N, C-alpha and C positions, 0 to 999 in steps of 0.2 A: 396635681397637688404634691405628689411625691417628688417630682422634678423640681418644684419650687423649694422644698425643704433641702434638697441636695444642693441647689444653687446658693441658698442661704448659708448652708454649712461650709461650702467651698469658699464663699466670700469671707466668712468669719475666720476660717483657717488661713486664708491668704493674708488677711489683715493682721492676724497674730504673727505669722511668719515674717511679715514686712517690718515688724518692730525691730529697731537696732539691737544688736547683741547686748550693749551696755544696759539698756532698759530691761531687757529680759532678765539679765543677771540681778539687777536691783529688785525687780519685781519678785523674782524667786526668793531673794533674801528677806524682803519685807513681809511677804505674805504669811510665813509661819509666825512671825512676831504678832501681826495683827490678829491672826486666828487664835493664837494662844491668849492674847489680851482679852479679846471679846469672849472667849470660852471661859476664862477665869472670872470675868465680870458676870457672866450668866450664872456661874456656880455660886458666886458671892451672893447674888440677888436671890437665887432660888434655894440652893442646897444649904448654905451657911446660916441663913435666917432660921431654918428649922432647928438647927442645933442650938443657936443662941436663944431661941424662945423658951428653952428649959431653964436658962440661967437669968435672963433679963425680961423686963416688961416689954410689952409690944411697942410702946413709944420709943424706948431706948433701942430696941432691936431695929425699928424702922430708921432711927437716926444713924445707928451704926452701919446699917446696910447702905444708906445713901452716901455716907462719908467713904465707906469702903469702895463703893462703885466708882465714886469720883477719883479715888486714889488709884484704882486699877486702870481706869481709862487714862489718867495722866501718865502713869508709869508706862502704859502701853504705847502712847504716842511718843513719850520720851525715848523709849527703847527703839521705836521705829525710826525716830530721827537719828539716834546714834547709829543704828544699823545702816541707814542711808549714807551716813558719812563714811562708815567703815567700808561699805560695799562700793561706794564711789571710788575710794582709794584702790580697792582691790580690782574694780573694773578697769580703772586707768592702767594699773600694772598689767592686767591680762590683755587688754585690747591694744595697748600701745605697740607691741610687736606685730599684731595682726594688721593694724593700720599702716605700719612701716612696710609690711609685705605688700599691701595694696599699692602704696606709693611707688615701691620698687617695680612692681608689675606694670604700672602705668608708665613709668619712665622707660622701661625696656620696650614697651609697646610703642612709645613715641620715638624709638630709635637710639636712646641713650644706653647702649649695650655695656658701658663701663660701670653702670650702677649695680650695686650689690646690697642684699638685705643684711641688716645688722643683727648679730647674734646676741640677744639680750640675756638669755639664760640657757643652761644645759637641760632644758625640759623638752616636752613634746613640741612646743612652739619653736624652740631653738633648733630641734631636729628638722622641723619643717623649713625653717629659714636656710639651714645647711643644704637640704635637698633642693630648695628653690635656687640657691646660688649655683649648685652643681648643674642643674638644668639649664641655667643661663650660659654657663661655660660650654656645655655641649651644644647649645644652639649656636653660639658664636663660632665654635669649631666647625659645625656643619655649614654655617654661612660662609666661613672662610674657604672651606673645601668647594662649595658651590661657586664662589667667586673665582677661585683658582681654575676650576673646571671650565667655567664660562670664558675665562681668559684664554685657556688652551683651545677651546672649541672655536672661539672667535678668530684666533690667529690661524689655526688650521683651516678654518672656513675661508679666510681670505686667500690662502694659498690654493685651496681647492677651487675657488672661483676663478682665480687666474689660470689654473690648469684647464678648467672646463671651457674657458673662453679661448683656448688654444693660443695663449700668449706665448711669445718667444721666450726661451729659457732664461735669457738675461733679464727680461722683465719680471719673470717669476722670482728670480733671485733678489731683485730690487724690492719687490713687494714683501718678500720674506724678511729682508733686512730692515725695511721700514717698520714692519710689525714688531719685530724683536726689539728694536730701539725704543719704540713707544711703550711696549709692555714692561720692559725692564728699566725704563726711564734713564737710558744711557745716551751719550752725546753723539757718537758716530761709530761707523763700522764699515767693513769692506769684505769682499768675497773673492777668493782665488779658486779657479778651476784647474784641475791637473790634466796635463797632456801626456798620456803614457808613451807617445811616440818619441818625444824629446825629453821625457822625464823631468818636466819643469811645470811650475804653476804660472798661470797668467791671470791678470786682473780681469774679473768678469763684471763686478758691480761695486758701487760704493755709495755712501750716504753721509752727508754733513761732515766730510773730512776737512778740518781747518786748512787754510791755505799754507800756513807756515810748516806743515808737515806733509803736505800733499806729495811733494817730490820724493819723500822718503817712503811713504806708504804705498803710493800708486806706482812707483817705479818697479820695473821687473828686472833690474840689473842684478848682477850676482853679489854685489857688495852688501854686507850687513843683512844677510838673509834672515827673515823671521823663522823661528824654529818650525812653524807650521808649513814653511816652504821647502825645507831641506828634505830631499828624497829619502834620506836614511831615517827621518823622523816622522814621516807621514803615515806610517803603518800603525794607526791607532787600533786599540782594541775596540770591539763593537760598542757603540754608544759611549765611548770614553770622551767626555767633555772636560777640557782642562783650562786652567788659568795659567798663562805663560807670560814671562817677561819678554818684551820685544826689543831687540837691539835697534831696530829702525826707529822706534819711538824715542829711544835714548839718543840716537843720532840727531833727532829733530829738536833736542833740547829739553825733553821732558825728564824729570827726575826719575831715577831708577825705581823708587818706591811707588811711582804712579805710572810706570811705563809698561803696564800689563794689559792683556786683553783676554777675553774668553774665546777659546778656539773650539768650534763645533765642527767636527769632521763630517764630511758628506760621503757616506759609505753605504754601499748596498751590494749584496751578492758577492761579498768578499773582494770588492773592487773599490779602490780609493778614487773619488771623483773630484775632491776639492775640500775647502775649509771655509767656514764663516767666522770672521774675527769681529768681536765687539769690544770696543775700548772700555776697560773696567779698572778705573784707578782706585779701587777699594782694597783694603787689606783682608777683608773678610772673605771667607769661602762662600760658595753658593749654598743657600738653604735648600731644604728638601723640595719645597714647592717649586722654586725657580728651576732647580735641576730637572724635576719631572716635566715642567713646561718645555724646557729646552730639548729634552729627549723626545718628547712627543712631536715637536716641530722638526727635530732632526730626522726622525723616522720618515715623516711625510716628505720633506724636501729631498731626502736621499733617494726615495723611490721616484720622485719626479725627475730629478737629474739623471738617474739611471735610465729611466724610460726615454728621456730626451736624447741621451747619449746613444742608446740602442737605435733610436729612430734616425739619428744623424748618420750612424754607421750603415743603417739599412739604406738610407737615401744615397749615401756614397756608393755602396755596392750596386744599387739599382742604376745609378748614373753610369757607373763603370760598365755594367752589363749592357745598358742601352747604347753606350758609346761603342762597345765591342760589337754588339749586334748591328749597329749602323755601319760600322767599318766592314763587317762580314758581308752585309747586304750590298754595300757599295762595291766591295771587291768582287762580289758575285756578279753584279750587273756590269761592272767594267769587264770582267772576264767573258761574260756573255756577249757584250758588244764587240770585244776583240775577236772572239770565236766567230761571231756572225760576219764580221768583216773578212776574216781569214777564209771562211767558207765561200763567201761571195766573190772575193777578189782572187784568191789563190786556187782553191779547189774548183770553183765555178768556172773560172777562165781556163784552167787546165782541162777540165772535162769538155768545155765548149771547143777548145782547140783539138782535143781528141775526136770529138764528133765530126768536125770539119775534115780531119784527115781520113777518118773512116768513110766519109761520104766521097772523098776524092778517090780512095782506093776502090770503092764500089763502082765508080764511073769507069775506072781503068781496067777493072777485072773482066775477063772473058769467060771465066769458069762460072757456070750458073750456080753450082753448089756453094762455091766460095762466096759468090755474090750474095746468096741467101743468108749465109752466116754473118757476113759483114752487115747486112741489113738488120739482123737480129741484134748484133752488137750495138748498132746505132740506137735501136729502141731502148736497150738497157742503159746506155749512157744518157740518153735523153730523160729517161725515168729517174736516173740518179741525179741529174741536174735539177729536175723538178723537186725531188725530195730535199736536196740540199737547199734549194731556194725556200721551200716551206720551213725547213729547220732554221734557216737564217732569219726568216720572218718571225718565227716563234721566239727565237733568242732576242731579237731586237726589232719589234714591229715598227716599221716606218710610219704606219698610219698614226701611231701614238704621238710621234714627234711632229708630223706634218699637219694632222687634222684634230688632235686632241683626244681626250679620254672617251667621250661618248661615241665618237666615230670608231675608235679602236675597239671598243667593246662590241659594237654592232658587227664589225668585220670579223672579230674572233668568234662570235656566235654563228655567223654565216659559214665560216670555215668548218666549225665543229658540226654544224647541221649537215653540211655536205658529206662529212666523213661517217655520219651515223644517221639513224632514223629518228633521233630525238628532235622534237620541236622546241625551239628556244624562243621565248617571247620577252622583249625588253620594254620596260616602261621607264623612259628617260624624262625626269622632271627637274633636271638640273637647271638652275637659273643663270649660271655663269660657268665659264671654263675654269678648271682648277689648275693649280700649279703643276709643273712637269714632275717634280719629285713626288708629290702626293698622287698624281695620276699614275705614275709608274708602279707605286706600291699597291694601289687599288687594282690596277690591271693585273698584277701578279696574283692577287687574292682571287679575282674572278677567274683567271686562267687555271689556278690550282683547284678552285671549287668545281669548275666544269670538267676538268680532267678526272677528279675523284668521282663525279657523277657518271661519266662515261665508263670508267673502269669498274665501279662497284654497285651503283644504285639500281641498274636495270630500269631506268625511268623512261617514260614516254614523252614527258613534257617538263620543261624547266622555265621558270619565270625569274627574270632579273629586274629588280626595282631600284632605281636611282632617284632619290628624293633629297632635296635641300630644305631643311627646316631651320630657319634662322641661321645661326652660325654652325650648324651641324649638318653633316652629310650622312645619309642613311643608305646603306647598300644591303639589299636582301636577295639572297639566292635560295629559291625554293624548288624542290623537285617532288614528283609523285612516285618515287621509286619504292624499293622494298624497305627502306629505313633500317634502323639498328638500335641496339641498346647502348646509350652513351656511356654507361658504366663499364662497358667492355672495351672501350677504346683507350683505357689507361694503359701505360706501358707494362706489359707482362709477357713473360716467356720470350723475351728478346724482341717483341714487336714495338716499334718506336712511333709509328703513325706520323712520320715526318711531314706529310702534307698538311695535316691539321695543325701541327706544332708550328710549321712555317707560317701558316695563315694567322695564327694567334700572335706570333712574334712580329710579323709585319704590321698588324693592326696596332700593337703596342708601340711600335717604333715611331708611328706618326701621331702618338698621343691618343689613340682610340682604344676600342675594345671590341671583342668578338664574342658572340653568344651562339650556341648551337642547340637546336631542338630536334629530337628525333625519337621514333619508337618503331618497333618492328611492324611492318605493313602500313605505316602512315607517312612515309616519305621523310625528308629532311629539310630543315630550314636553317640557314645561316644568316645571322644579322650582324652587320658591322656598322659601328657608329664612330665617326672621326670628326674632330673640330676642323673648321675651315679657317685658316690663318687670315688675319686682316679684316675679319668681319666681326663687328661688335654687336652687343645686345644678346639677351638670352633667347633661347629657342622656346617654342610653345610648350615643349615637354618639360621645361625646367620650372 
């Protein structure tokens, strides 16, 4: 039951609060008049009749009370009607500014942000209208700031997307130029990149340049240089974006008043990389929002160009290093081949001739002691001939040229097995013969790896795996030796570890890579992976 009364109370309260303000005001104004009228009427009927009974007869008192009651009721209703008129006028005056505020709020909500509330009077409602208009102005300012921020973010995002896609630097510049022209609603623009080696700008990108001025804008000749191209004037202050008159535009027939462009320097790390020029035939300076947008894009594109420039320089240095390394390896192999021929042809023949002469002297000698010495000399010379032959073979193994990489590796393993107690096992799963240049580099890597194992590893067994996986060749050299800590093979205390360095460089020379795994007491594994030229398709591991 209690909850029922609470619901009834809430319903009545809601009904009263739902009544429009104008009716509330009229009701508040009329209610005292009606209460006063009916109260007066009650007093006339009850209280006044007692007073009049002392002066008049009962019949006259009754007649007077009836007439007085009718007069009071008439006056009450007349006063109420007049109050309604007065209150209606007052309600109209009071509610008109409120209704205007409601209409203004609805217009703003509908997107008509130029609507403002009218200030009817300098009262509380007028103060409310002023605050309401100030709120609209702040909302518009916030909306403009958000729009400007979104424009900046969109432009920067387009540049970032181009960078993330690893697009070439000229394509990134074109995307940047395209976004700038679209954001600023400009007609055309172009980009110059600066070459510090020749101290000149060269055209890197352009967009919508009209045909009648293309030869003036796109030309890189010395005549009528744009101020942004003159070396003495390219040292802008950081983030200094300028509007400059361009003599090249004037040479194309554009009036001087309209021959200007916005120059956005591309600078980072105190290095000038170029300039973005946007045709800007307006006399007005750039506003704060536009300048902030250009500066944000300038910062981003400057970093992109700087990184691209460093990457280009790094590639150039890497290419020069690879070329130098290739030249050194080629010279080394040529020198080895020359030395091998000299040992075989000159030293070998000379020692063979000496061996024949010693043999002849031994046959003619009658002294047994001298004959024994001559025989010992023959043994030394023969041993020297064998060593020279082995050295010549190591310098330029004939099996590599005659029978290919696989056979040469087997021969190398047999030779080192004969010299040591190490067992070398080869798993050859190559599907085809590789090129001579590639075979020579891989052979040297295997040769250096086995030499290091014999000298340092104290191993009992070595496994060499040769596997072709798609367009990749995998070479794995694994031993069961004492191993080592890879962190200790870094150059220190004058130690260069030239063998490992040589293996790394040879692998990089043929476009591959080398990885090494080792730990004390766990042996060493060397993995070399190189691409096989002329074989398409990805490998299984890719």
